[in-house]
C-alpha positions, 0 to 999 in steps of 0.5 A: 696578544690578540684573539687569533694569537690566543686561539693559535696558542690554545690550539698548539697545546691542545694535543699535549693537554689531550694526551696528558688528560687521557693518560693521567685520569685513568691512572688515578682510577686504577686500583693500585692508586687506592691501595697505595693511598690506603697502605701509605696513609696507614704506615704514616699514621702508625709511624706518627704514633710510634715515632713522632711522639718520642723522636720528634717530627724531623725523624718521623717525617724523614722516615716517611720520605724513606718509604717512597725511596725504599718501598714505593719506588717499586710501584713508581718504577712499575708505573713509569718504566712501561709508559711508552713501551706498553703502547708500542702497538698503537703508538704509530697509528695514533701519531700518524693519523692525528695532528699530534707531534712526537714531542707533544706525546712524549712530553705529555707522558713525562708530565702525566707520570710526574704529576701522578707520582707527586700528587700521591706523594704529597697526599701521603706525606701530608699526613706525616707532616701534619701528624708529626708536627702536631704530636712531635713538638716544634723541633723544626724550621718551616723553611727547612720542612718545606725544603725537605719536602721539595728535595724528596719530591725532586728525588721522585721526579728524577726516578719518574723521569728515568722510568719514562726515559727508559720506556722510550729507549727500551721497547720491552717493558719488562727489560726497562723495569728491571734496568731501572730497578738495578739503576735505582737500587745501585744508587740507593745501596751501592753508590755510598760504597763507591764514594758517590754518596751524593747521588744516593737517595738513601744519603739524601734521606739521612740528611733530611732530619737536619734539613727539617731542623734548619741545618745541613743545606750545604751538604744536600746542595750537590745532591739536589743539583745532581738530581735536577741535572739528571732529570733535565738530561733524561727528559731532553735526551729521551725526547730527542731519541723519540723524535728520531725513533722509527715507530 
């Protein structure tokens, strides 16, 4: 690849990177980020002291994962389901007046929200992992622990992707947020009753203690594949919809 080709490649990705930075940096500077980190870290430390010593690291870390599924999902839904709809007024002008392709914009939005959620997740859950392992003994397998973290992260990526997708399709942020709340908590609470437990985030969390101990990979396989497919379809379909949408 010669210099001109490298320059063209960099120029091609500049709009995407510019939108990614413009969306991601302010997110990390918001008060909600600091409050989230402080409360999340406090909950993890409390759980380490009250659970890890007595029940072991697998249970303590899995309960840390459940915080994101049951509690912090409210924050994630609020942040993601208003991603595009909150900028409707200035969106058309920004795309029409600059050399920004629609797919650059929407993919940058997906990337920024996913990165934001994952960074917060790894910072908070890192406290749980380190503390639980040090205080709870060696009842875990390294590959199982890494796999459990990735599986939980995938569930959050799916939630984030659904949020951005709904914000693309639904023009009113409030409706998008309520819709995603209904979808997410139906998956979490009611899917097991409807024999769709493999799609339930709470079902995934219930399997993670076994995964951390190096067991239960077969049971979680269908859930992981389903989440990956849902994420992929959400990104692809909402990108196509946004491409054809009248701004």
